[in-house]
C-alpha positions as CSV (number, residue, x, y, z in Angstrom):
1,M,-10.7,-18.8,5.3
2,R,-8.3,-20.4,2.8
3,V,-8.7,-24.6,2.7
4,L,-6.7,-26.8,0.9
5,V,-8.3,-30.3,-0.2
6,V,-5.8,-33.0,-0.7
7,D,-7.1,-36.1,-2.3
8,D,-6.3,-38.1,-5.4
9,E,-10.0,-38.8,-6.0
10,A,-11.3,-35.8,-8.0
11,L,-15.0,-36.7,-7.0
12,I,-14.2,-36.4,-3.5
13,R,-12.4,-33.1,-3.8
14,D,-15.3,-31.8,-6.0
15,V,-17.8,-32.6,-3.2
16,V,-15.9,-31.1,-0.5
17,K,-14.9,-28.0,-2.6
18,E,-18.8,-27.5,-3.2
19,Y,-20.0,-27.7,0.2
20,L,-17.3,-25.4,1.7
21,Y,-18.0,-22.9,-1.2
22,Q,-21.3,-22.7,0.2
23,E,-20.2,-21.7,3.5
24,H,-17.8,-18.9,1.6
25,Y,-14.6,-20.8,2.1
26,E,-12.0,-20.2,-0.3
27,V,-10.8,-23.7,-1.7
28,E,-7.7,-24.7,-3.3
29,E,-7.1,-28.5,-4.3
30,A,-4.1,-31.0,-4.9
31,A,-4.3,-34.5,-6.0
32,N,-1.4,-35.8,-3.8
33,G,0.9,-34.8,-0.8
34,E,3.8,-33.7,-3.2
35,E,1.3,-31.4,-4.9
36,A,-0.1,-30.2,-1.3
37,L,3.4,-29.5,0.1
38,E,4.4,-27.3,-3.0
39,K,1.3,-25.2,-2.5
40,C,1.8,-24.8,1.1
41,K,5.4,-23.4,0.3
42,R,3.9,-20.7,-1.8
43,K,0.8,-19.9,0.0
44,D,-0.7,-19.8,3.5
45,F,-3.9,-21.9,4.4
46,D,-5.8,-21.9,7.4
47,L,-6.9,-25.7,7.3
48,I,-5.8,-28.8,5.3
49,I,-8.3,-31.4,4.6
50,L,-6.0,-34.5,3.8
51,D,-6.5,-38.2,2.6
52,I,-4.2,-40.7,3.9
53,M,-3.9,-43.3,0.8
54,M,-2.5,-41.2,-2.0
55,P,0.2,-42.1,-4.5
56,K,3.6,-40.4,-4.5
57,K,3.5,-39.3,-0.8
58,D,0.8,-40.5,1.8
59,G,-1.1,-38.3,4.1
60,Y,1.1,-39.4,7.1
61,E,4.3,-38.5,5.4
62,T,2.7,-34.9,4.0
63,V,1.8,-34.2,7.6
64,R,5.2,-34.8,8.8
65,E,6.9,-32.6,6.4
66,L,4.2,-30.3,6.6
67,K,4.6,-29.7,10.2
68,K,8.3,-29.2,9.5
69,M,7.3,-26.1,7.5
70,K,4.5,-24.6,9.0
71,D,1.7,-25.0,11.9
72,I,-1.3,-25.6,9.8
73,P,-4.4,-27.1,11.4
74,V,-4.9,-30.8,9.6
75,L,-8.3,-32.7,9.2
76,M,-7.4,-36.2,8.2
77,L,-9.7,-38.2,5.8
78,S,-9.1,-41.9,5.6
79,A,-11.1,-45.3,4.4
80,R,-9.1,-46.8,7.4
81,Q,-11.5,-46.9,10.6
82,E,-9.0,-48.5,12.9
83,E,-8.1,-46.9,16.2
84,F,-4.2,-47.3,15.3
85,D,-4.6,-45.5,12.2
86,K,-6.3,-42.5,14.4
87,L,-3.7,-42.7,16.9
88,I,-1.0,-42.4,14.4
89,G,-2.7,-39.3,12.9
90,F,-3.3,-37.5,16.3
91,D,0.3,-38.3,17.2
92,L,1.5,-36.3,14.0
93,G,-0.4,-33.6,15.3
94,I,-3.5,-33.4,13.4
95,D,-6.5,-32.1,14.7
96,D,-9.4,-34.1,13.6
97,Y,-9.9,-37.5,11.6
98,V,-13.1,-38.4,9.5
99,T,-13.4,-41.7,8.1
100,K,-14.8,-42.4,4.6
101,P,-17.6,-42.4,3.4
102,F,-18.5,-39.4,5.3
103,S,-21.3,-37.0,5.6
104,P,-20.5,-33.6,3.8
105,K,-22.6,-31.5,6.1
106,E,-20.7,-33.2,9.1
107,L,-17.1,-32.9,7.5
108,V,-18.1,-28.9,7.0
109,A,-19.3,-28.9,10.8
110,R,-16.0,-30.2,11.9
111,V,-14.4,-27.7,9.6
112,K,-16.1,-24.8,11.2
113,A,-15.4,-26.1,14.9
114,I,-11.5,-26.1,13.7
115,T,-11.6,-22.8,12.1
116,K,-13.3,-21.2,15.0
117,R,-10.7,-22.6,17.6
118,Q,-7.9,-21.0,15.3
119,E,-9.8,-17.4,15.3
120,K,-10.2,-17.7,19.2
121,N,-6.3,-18.6,19.5
122,I,-5.1,-15.8,17.1
123,S,-2.7,-13.6,19.2
124,K,-1.1,-11.6,16.5
125,L,-1.6,-11.0,12.7
126,T,0.9,-9.3,10.7
127,F,1.1,-8.1,6.9
128,G,3.6,-5.8,6.0
129,D,4.2,-3.0,8.6
130,L,0.5,-3.5,10.1
131,V,0.3,-5.7,13.1
132,M,-2.9,-6.7,14.7
133,D,-2.3,-7.7,18.1
134,D,-5.5,-9.3,19.6
135,V,-4.2,-9.9,23.1
136,A,-3.7,-6.3,23.6
137,H,-6.5,-5.3,21.3
138,V,-4.0,-3.1,19.3
139,V,-3.4,-2.3,15.6
140,T,-0.3,-0.7,14.7
141,I,1.3,0.5,11.4
142,D,5.1,1.0,11.4
143,Q,5.0,0.5,15.3
144,K,2.6,3.4,15.5
145,E,-0.8,2.8,17.2
146,V,-3.8,3.3,14.8
147,N,-7.0,4.8,16.7
148,L,-9.6,2.4,15.7
149,T,-13.1,2.1,17.4
150,P,-14.0,-1.1,18.8
151,K,-16.3,-1.7,16.1
152,E,-13.6,-0.8,13.5
153,Y,-11.3,-3.3,15.1
154,D,-13.9,-6.1,15.1
155,L,-14.6,-5.4,11.4
156,L,-10.9,-5.1,10.6
157,K,-10.3,-8.5,12.5
158,Y,-13.1,-10.0,10.7
159,F,-11.7,-8.9,7.5
160,I,-8.4,-10.4,8.1
161,T,-9.4,-13.5,9.3
162,N,-11.6,-14.0,6.1
163,N,-8.8,-12.8,3.7
164,H,-9.4,-13.3,-0.1
165,I,-13.3,-14.1,0.5
166,A,-16.1,-11.7,-0.9
167,L,-18.2,-11.0,2.2
168,S,-21.9,-9.5,1.8
169,R,-23.1,-6.8,3.9
170,E,-25.6,-8.9,5.5
171,Q,-22.6,-11.3,6.6
172,L,-20.9,-8.4,8.2
173,L,-23.9,-7.0,10.0
174,T,-24.5,-10.5,11.3
175,N,-21.0,-11.5,12.4
176,V,-19.4,-8.2,13.3
177,W,-22.5,-6.2,14.7
178,G,-24.4,-9.4,15.8
179,Y,-27.9,-8.7,14.3
180,D,-29.8,-9.6,11.2
181,F,-29.7,-7.5,7.7
182,Y,-33.0,-5.4,7.3
183,G,-32.0,-3.7,4.0
184,D,-29.9,-0.8,5.5
185,D,-26.2,-1.3,4.4
186,R,-25.2,2.4,5.5
187,T,-24.0,1.4,8.7
188,V,-21.3,-1.2,6.9
189,D,-20.2,1.3,4.4
190,T,-19.7,4.0,6.8
191,H,-17.5,1.9,9.0
192,V,-15.8,0.6,5.9
193,K,-15.0,4.3,4.9
194,T,-13.7,5.4,8.3
195,L,-11.5,2.1,8.6
196,R,-10.0,2.6,5.1
197,Q,-9.1,6.2,6.0
198,H,-7.6,4.9,9.7
199,L,-5.4,2.4,7.8
200,G,-4.1,4.9,5.2
201,S,-2.2,3.1,2.6
202,Y,-3.5,-0.3,3.9
203,G,-6.9,0.8,3.2
204,K,-6.7,0.0,-0.4
205,Y,-6.8,-3.8,0.8
206,I,-10.3,-3.6,1.7
207,E,-11.7,-4.0,-1.8
208,T,-15.5,-3.0,-2.9
209,I,-17.3,-6.0,-4.7
210,R,-19.9,-4.2,-6.8
211,K,-23.3,-5.5,-5.9
212,V,-22.1,-7.5,-3.2
213,G,-20.1,-6.2,-0.4
214,Y,-16.3,-6.2,0.3
215,K,-13.3,-8.3,0.3
216,F,-9.9,-8.0,2.3
217,H,-7.1,-9.2,-0.3
218,Y,-3.5,-9.6,1.0
219,D,-1.5,-12.2,-0.3
220,E,0.4,-13.2,2.8
221,I,-0.5,-12.6,6.4
222,K,1.6,-14.0,9.1
223,K,0.2,-15.5,12.6
Protein backbone atom coordinates (compact mmCIF):
# COMPACT_ATOMS: atom_id res chain seq x y z
CA MET A 1 0.00 0.00 0.00
CA ARG A 2 1.35 3.41 -0.98
CA VAL A 3 0.62 6.38 1.31
CA LEU A 4 1.32 10.06 0.66
CA VAL A 5 1.95 12.15 3.81
CA VAL A 6 1.34 15.87 3.27
CA ASP A 7 2.32 18.34 6.00
CA ASP A 8 4.44 21.48 6.07
CA GLU A 9 6.08 20.32 9.32
CA ALA A 10 8.98 17.98 8.54
CA LEU A 11 8.87 16.52 12.06
CA ILE A 12 5.23 15.44 11.62
CA ARG A 13 6.06 13.84 8.27
CA ASP A 14 9.03 12.00 9.74
CA VAL A 15 7.06 10.61 12.69
CA VAL A 16 4.14 9.44 10.55
CA LYS A 17 6.50 7.98 7.96
CA GLU A 18 8.47 6.02 10.56
CA TYR A 19 5.36 4.44 12.10
CA LEU A 20 3.94 3.54 8.68
CA TYR A 21 7.26 2.01 7.63
CA GLN A 22 7.04 -0.29 10.65
CA GLU A 23 3.73 -1.58 9.25
CA HIS A 24 5.29 -2.13 5.80
CA TYR A 25 3.53 0.74 4.03
CA GLU A 26 5.32 2.44 1.17
CA VAL A 27 5.44 6.14 2.05
CA GLU A 28 6.09 9.31 0.08
CA GLU A 29 5.84 12.86 1.38
CA ALA A 30 4.98 16.37 0.29
CA ALA A 31 5.44 19.68 2.11
CA ASN A 32 2.36 21.44 0.73
CA GLY A 33 -0.81 20.96 -1.29
CA GLU A 34 0.69 21.95 -4.63
CA GLU A 35 3.48 19.40 -4.28
CA ALA A 36 0.94 16.76 -3.25
CA LEU A 37 -1.23 17.36 -6.32
CA GLU A 38 1.78 17.14 -8.62
CA LYS A 39 2.74 13.80 -7.09
CA CYS A 40 -0.83 12.53 -7.49
CA LYS A 41 -0.75 13.42 -11.18
CA ARG A 42 2.32 11.23 -11.67
CA LYS A 43 1.55 8.32 -9.32
CA ASP A 44 -1.30 6.38 -7.75
CA PHE A 45 -1.69 6.37 -3.97
CA ASP A 46 -3.91 4.18 -1.81
CA LEU A 47 -4.30 6.85 0.89
CA ILE A 48 -3.35 10.48 1.53
CA ILE A 49 -2.70 11.83 5.03
CA LEU A 50 -3.25 15.56 4.64
CA ASP A 51 -2.79 18.53 6.97
CA ILE A 52 -5.24 21.45 6.73
CA MET A 53 -3.05 24.43 7.57
CA MET A 54 -0.34 24.59 4.90
CA PRO A 55 1.26 27.33 2.79
CA LYS A 56 0.49 27.81 -0.92
CA LYS A 57 -2.61 25.58 -0.89
CA ASP A 58 -4.42 24.46 2.25
CA GLY A 59 -5.83 21.01 2.89
CA TYR A 60 -9.41 21.88 1.96
CA GLU A 61 -8.46 23.29 -1.44
CA THR A 62 -6.11 20.38 -2.04
CA VAL A 63 -8.93 17.89 -1.40
CA ARG A 64 -11.27 19.80 -3.74
CA GLU A 65 -8.75 19.62 -6.59
CA LEU A 66 -7.70 16.07 -5.77
CA LYS A 67 -11.25 14.73 -5.96
CA LYS A 68 -11.57 16.18 -9.47
CA MET A 69 -8.60 14.07 -10.56
CA LYS A 70 -8.80 10.81 -8.62
CA ASP A 71 -10.91 9.12 -5.98
CA ILE A 72 -8.25 8.57 -3.32
CA PRO A 73 -9.13 8.08 0.38
CA VAL A 74 -8.04 11.03 2.53
CA LEU A 75 -7.27 11.14 6.25
CA MET A 76 -7.14 14.77 7.33
CA LEU A 77 -4.87 16.10 10.09
CA SER A 78 -5.53 19.37 11.89
CA ALA A 79 -4.91 21.31 15.07
CA ARG A 80 -8.50 22.54 14.71
CA GLN A 81 -10.91 20.62 16.90
CA GLU A 82 -14.14 22.47 16.11
CA GLU A 83 -16.98 20.40 14.72
CA PHE A 84 -17.41 22.92 11.90
CA ASP A 85 -13.94 22.18 10.52
CA LYS A 86 -14.57 18.44 10.62
CA LEU A 87 -17.87 18.82 8.82
CA ILE A 88 -16.23 20.82 6.03
CA GLY A 89 -13.75 18.00 5.57
CA PHE A 90 -16.40 15.29 5.49
CA ASP A 91 -18.51 17.35 3.08
CA LEU A 92 -15.49 17.40 0.75
CA GLY A 93 -15.34 13.61 0.87
CA ILE A 94 -12.56 12.83 3.35
CA ASP A 95 -12.61 9.43 5.07
CA ASP A 96 -11.36 10.35 8.54
CA TYR A 97 -10.26 13.35 10.62
CA VAL A 98 -7.54 13.29 13.30
CA THR A 99 -6.74 16.27 15.53
CA LYS A 100 -3.25 17.30 16.60
CA PRO A 101 -1.54 16.38 18.82
CA PHE A 102 -2.24 12.77 17.95
CA SER A 103 -1.03 9.32 18.93
CA PRO A 104 1.03 7.85 16.06
CA LYS A 105 -0.26 4.38 16.98
CA GLU A 106 -3.87 5.56 16.78
CA LEU A 107 -3.14 7.21 13.43
CA VAL A 108 -1.73 3.94 12.08
CA ALA A 109 -4.80 2.09 13.35
CA ARG A 110 -7.03 4.53 11.45
CA VAL A 111 -4.88 4.13 8.33
CA LYS A 112 -5.26 0.35 8.56
CA ALA A 113 -9.03 0.66 8.93
CA ILE A 114 -9.29 2.82 5.80
CA THR A 115 -7.00 0.65 3.69
CA LYS A 116 -8.79 -2.52 4.76
CA ARG A 117 -12.09 -1.01 3.65
CA GLN A 118 -10.47 -0.16 0.33
CA GLU A 119 -9.22 -3.72 -0.14
CA LYS A 120 -12.69 -5.10 0.52
CA ASN A 121 -14.22 -2.63 -1.95
CA ILE A 122 -11.92 -3.54 -4.84
CA SER A 123 -13.96 -4.78 -7.79
CA LYS A 124 -11.38 -4.59 -10.58
CA LEU A 125 -7.64 -4.08 -10.78
CA THR A 126 -6.07 -3.46 -14.16
CA PHE A 127 -2.47 -3.19 -15.29
CA GLY A 128 -1.57 -3.52 -18.92
CA ASP A 129 -3.71 -6.27 -20.43
CA LEU A 130 -4.16 -8.09 -17.13
CA VAL A 131 -7.46 -7.60 -15.30
CA MET A 132 -8.35 -9.00 -11.88
CA ASP A 133 -12.13 -9.00 -11.44
CA ASP A 134 -12.64 -9.59 -7.73
CA VAL A 135 -16.42 -9.81 -8.04
CA ALA A 136 -16.29 -12.63 -10.58
CA HIS A 137 -13.09 -13.97 -8.96
CA VAL A 138 -11.45 -14.15 -12.40
CA VAL A 139 -8.11 -13.05 -13.84
CA THR A 140 -7.79 -12.38 -17.56
CA ILE A 141 -4.86 -11.52 -19.82
CA ASP A 142 -5.71 -10.15 -23.25
CA GLN A 143 -9.36 -10.97 -22.41
CA LYS A 144 -8.49 -14.67 -21.98
CA GLU A 145 -9.12 -16.25 -18.58
CA VAL A 146 -6.05 -17.38 -16.64
CA ASN A 147 -6.60 -20.69 -14.87
CA LEU A 148 -5.46 -19.98 -11.30
CA THR A 149 -6.05 -22.10 -8.23
CA PRO A 150 -7.92 -20.32 -5.39
CA LYS A 151 -4.67 -19.90 -3.44
CA GLU A 152 -2.81 -18.55 -6.46
CA TYR A 153 -5.63 -16.04 -6.93
CA ASP A 154 -5.41 -14.96 -3.28
CA LEU A 155 -1.64 -14.70 -3.53
CA LEU A 156 -1.82 -12.53 -6.67
CA LYS A 157 -4.43 -10.28 -5.06
CA TYR A 158 -2.24 -9.80 -1.98
CA PHE A 159 0.75 -8.98 -4.17
CA ILE A 160 -1.22 -6.46 -6.22
CA THR A 161 -2.83 -4.71 -3.23
CA ASN A 162 0.66 -4.40 -1.71
CA ASN A 163 2.28 -3.15 -4.90
CA HIS A 164 5.94 -2.01 -4.47
CA ILE A 165 6.14 -3.45 -0.93
CA ALA A 166 8.72 -6.12 -0.06
CA LEU A 167 6.85 -9.00 1.59
CA SER A 168 8.49 -11.69 3.68
CA ARG A 169 7.44 -15.32 3.39
CA GLU A 170 6.15 -15.02 6.95
CA GLN A 171 3.83 -12.17 5.94
CA LEU A 172 2.58 -14.12 2.94
CA LEU A 173 1.87 -17.25 4.97
CA THR A 174 0.07 -15.27 7.66
CA ASN A 175 -2.03 -13.11 5.35
CA VAL A 176 -2.68 -15.47 2.43
CA TRP A 177 -2.63 -18.90 4.04
CA GLY A 178 -3.83 -17.73 7.44
CA TYR A 179 -1.35 -19.48 9.68
CA ASP A 180 1.90 -18.64 11.43
CA PHE A 181 5.32 -19.18 9.92
CA TYR A 182 7.30 -22.13 11.29
CA GLY A 183 10.37 -22.06 9.08
CA ASP A 184 9.12 -24.01 6.04
CA ASP A 185 8.98 -21.50 3.18
CA ARG A 186 8.62 -24.07 0.40
CA THR A 187 4.85 -23.59 0.27
CA VAL A 188 5.24 -19.93 -0.65
CA ASP A 189 8.06 -20.54 -3.12
CA THR A 190 6.15 -23.30 -4.90
CA HIS A 191 3.01 -21.19 -5.28
CA VAL A 192 4.98 -18.18 -6.48
CA LYS A 193 6.70 -20.35 -9.09
CA THR A 194 3.42 -21.73 -10.49
CA LEU A 195 1.76 -18.30 -10.32
CA ARG A 196 4.57 -16.81 -12.40
CA GLN A 197 4.15 -19.58 -14.94
CA HIS A 198 0.40 -19.00 -15.22
CA LEU A 199 0.88 -15.25 -15.62
CA GLY A 200 3.29 -15.65 -18.53
CA SER A 201 5.06 -12.37 -19.31
CA TYR A 202 3.37 -10.73 -16.30
CA GLY A 203 5.13 -13.17 -13.97
CA LYS A 204 8.26 -11.02 -14.17
CA TYR A 205 6.56 -8.37 -12.03
CA ILE A 206 6.79 -10.71 -9.02
CA GLU A 207 10.38 -10.00 -8.01
CA THR A 208 12.43 -12.17 -5.68
CA ILE A 209 13.98 -10.15 -2.86
CA ARG A 210 17.06 -12.04 -1.69
CA LYS A 211 16.94 -13.12 1.98
CA VAL A 212 13.55 -11.41 2.37
CA GLY A 213 10.81 -12.79 0.16
CA TYR A 214 9.01 -11.23 -2.80
CA LYS A 215 7.75 -7.92 -4.13
CA PHE A 216 5.16 -7.16 -6.78
CA HIS A 217 6.31 -4.17 -8.80
CA TYR A 218 4.15 -2.46 -11.40
CA ASP A 219 4.12 1.32 -11.84
CA GLU A 220 0.46 1.99 -12.64
CA ILE A 221 -2.39 -0.15 -11.37
CA LYS A 222 -5.86 1.17 -12.13
CA LYS A 223 -8.76 0.50 -9.76
